C-alpha positions as CSV (number, residue, x, y, z in Angstrom):
1,X,-9.0,-10.0,12.3
2,X,-7.0,-7.1,12.6
3,X,-5.4,-5.1,9.6
4,X,-2.1,-3.5,10.5
5,X,-1.2,-0.3,8.5
6,X,1.0,2.7,9.0
7,X,4.0,1.0,10.3
8,X,6.3,3.0,12.6
9,X,10.0,1.8,11.8
10,X,11.4,3.9,14.6
11,X,9.8,2.9,17.9
12,X,10.0,5.3,20.8
13,X,9.3,5.0,24.3
14,X,6.5,7.2,25.4
15,X,8.6,8.2,28.6
16,X,11.3,9.4,26.6
17,X,9.2,11.9,24.7
18,X,8.4,13.9,27.5
19,X,6.4,16.7,26.9
20,X,7.4,17.3,23.3
21,X,4.3,15.7,21.8
22,X,0.8,15.0,23.0
23,X,0.0,11.9,25.1
24,X,-1.9,10.4,22.0
25,X,1.1,11.0,19.8
26,X,3.3,9.5,22.2
27,X,1.3,6.2,22.4
28,X,1.2,5.9,18.8
29,X,4.8,6.4,18.3
30,X,5.7,3.4,20.6
31,X,3.5,1.2,18.7
32,X,4.9,-0.8,15.5
33,X,1.6,-0.6,13.5
34,X,-1.8,1.2,13.9
35,X,-4.3,-1.3,13.5
36,X,-8.1,-1.8,12.3
37,X,-10.2,-4.3,14.0
38,X,-12.6,-5.8,11.5
39,X,-14.9,-8.6,12.1
40,X,-17.7,-9.8,10.5
41,X,-20.7,-10.3,12.6
42,X,-22.4,-13.2,10.4
43,X,-18.8,-15.2,10.9
44,X,-18.6,-14.4,14.2
45,X,-22.1,-15.9,14.9
46,X,-21.7,-18.9,12.7
47,X,-18.2,-19.4,14.2
48,X,-17.9,-18.3,18.0
49,X,-14.7,-19.9,18.6
50,X,-12.9,-18.2,15.7
51,X,-10.0,-16.3,16.9
52,X,-9.8,-12.4,16.2
53,X,-6.1,-12.3,16.8
54,X,-5.6,-12.9,13.1
55,X,-3.3,-10.0,11.9
56,X,-2.5,-9.0,8.3
57,X,0.7,-6.7,8.0
58,X,0.1,-4.2,5.0
59,X,2.0,-1.4,3.3
60,X,-1.2,0.7,3.7
61,X,-0.8,4.3,5.2
62,X,-4.3,5.2,5.6
63,X,-6.9,4.1,8.2
64,X,-10.0,4.1,5.3
65,X,-7.6,1.8,3.1
66,X,-7.2,-0.6,6.1
67,X,-10.8,-0.6,6.7
68,X,-11.6,-1.5,3.2
69,X,-9.1,-4.2,2.8
70,X,-10.3,-5.7,6.0
71,X,-14.0,-5.5,4.3
72,X,-12.5,-7.3,1.0
73,X,-10.6,-10.0,3.1
74,X,-14.2,-10.6,5.1
75,X,-15.8,-10.9,2.0
76,X,-13.2,-13.4,0.5
77,X,-13.3,-15.6,3.4
78,X,-16.8,-15.8,3.9
79,X,-17.5,-18.1,1.0
80,X,-16.9,-21.8,2.3
81,X,-13.8,-23.4,0.5
82,X,-11.9,-26.8,0.8
83,X,-8.5,-27.5,0.1
84,X,-7.6,-30.8,-1.9
85,X,-4.5,-32.5,-2.4
86,X,-3.9,-35.3,-4.9
87,X,-1.5,-37.2,-7.3
88,X,-1.8,-36.3,-11.2
89,X,0.1,-37.5,-14.2
90,X,1.1,-33.9,-15.4
91,X,4.1,-32.2,-15.5
92,X,4.5,-29.7,-12.6
93,X,5.8,-27.1,-15.3
94,X,2.2,-27.0,-16.8
95,X,1.2,-25.2,-13.4
96,X,1.7,-21.8,-11.7
97,X,0.6,-20.9,-8.3
98,X,-2.4,-19.0,-8.5
99,X,-3.6,-20.5,-11.7
100,X,-7.3,-21.6,-12.1
101,X,-7.4,-25.1,-13.0
102,X,-10.7,-27.2,-13.7
103,X,-10.9,-30.3,-11.5
104,X,-13.2,-33.1,-13.1
105,X,-13.7,-36.1,-10.6
106,X,-16.7,-37.7,-10.1
107,X,-15.9,-39.4,-6.7
108,X,-15.7,-36.0,-5.3
109,X,-18.9,-34.9,-7.0
110,X,-17.1,-33.1,-9.8
111,X,-18.7,-34.6,-12.5
112,X,-19.2,-31.4,-14.4
113,X,-15.8,-29.9,-13.3
114,X,-14.9,-27.5,-10.5
115,X,-12.7,-24.5,-11.0
116,X,-10.2,-24.5,-8.3
117,X,-7.0,-22.3,-7.9
118,X,-3.7,-24.0,-7.4
119,X,-2.0,-23.5,-4.0
120,X,1.2,-25.6,-4.6
121,X,2.5,-28.6,-6.2
122,X,5.7,-31.2,-5.8
123,X,6.9,-32.9,-9.0
124,X,8.6,-36.2,-8.9
125,X,10.5,-36.6,-12.2
126,X,11.0,-40.2,-11.5
127,X,7.5,-40.9,-11.7
128,X,6.2,-38.1,-13.9
129,X,3.6,-37.6,-11.0
130,X,2.8,-34.2,-9.5
131,X,1.3,-34.1,-6.0
132,X,-1.3,-31.0,-6.6
133,X,-2.5,-28.7,-3.9
134,X,-5.7,-26.9,-4.9
135,X,-8.6,-24.5,-3.2
136,X,-12.1,-25.3,-4.6
137,X,-14.7,-22.5,-3.1
138,X,-18.4,-23.0,-2.3
139,X,-18.1,-26.8,-1.4
């Protein structure tokens, strides 16, 4: 994955800068972002077909901060997860995106309950049903 940082809001053509700046700076000024490539070797080995062209735009200004963000994202995405969607008889006003909820559903093997994070929901007031989308880690 690429972590994009230090956005250049005024792109300039390297040829227009002539000899006023170094070649390295001229090449930097014609790019919209600076980028850090961050790839986890274990993930690359486990999933060789995984695309490395995933890009995360950030408002970071320092390379070290972008590298640290890449490490945090790798740590988060290394844990297996599965997204689930189902209808529940609850009011959608009880949920917020990003909220942790406990799913108890024996058919999925969640007899003891599994903590999940709400990704989204659609509320149908006429039936009082909510289509709830959640993410469960370490499935």
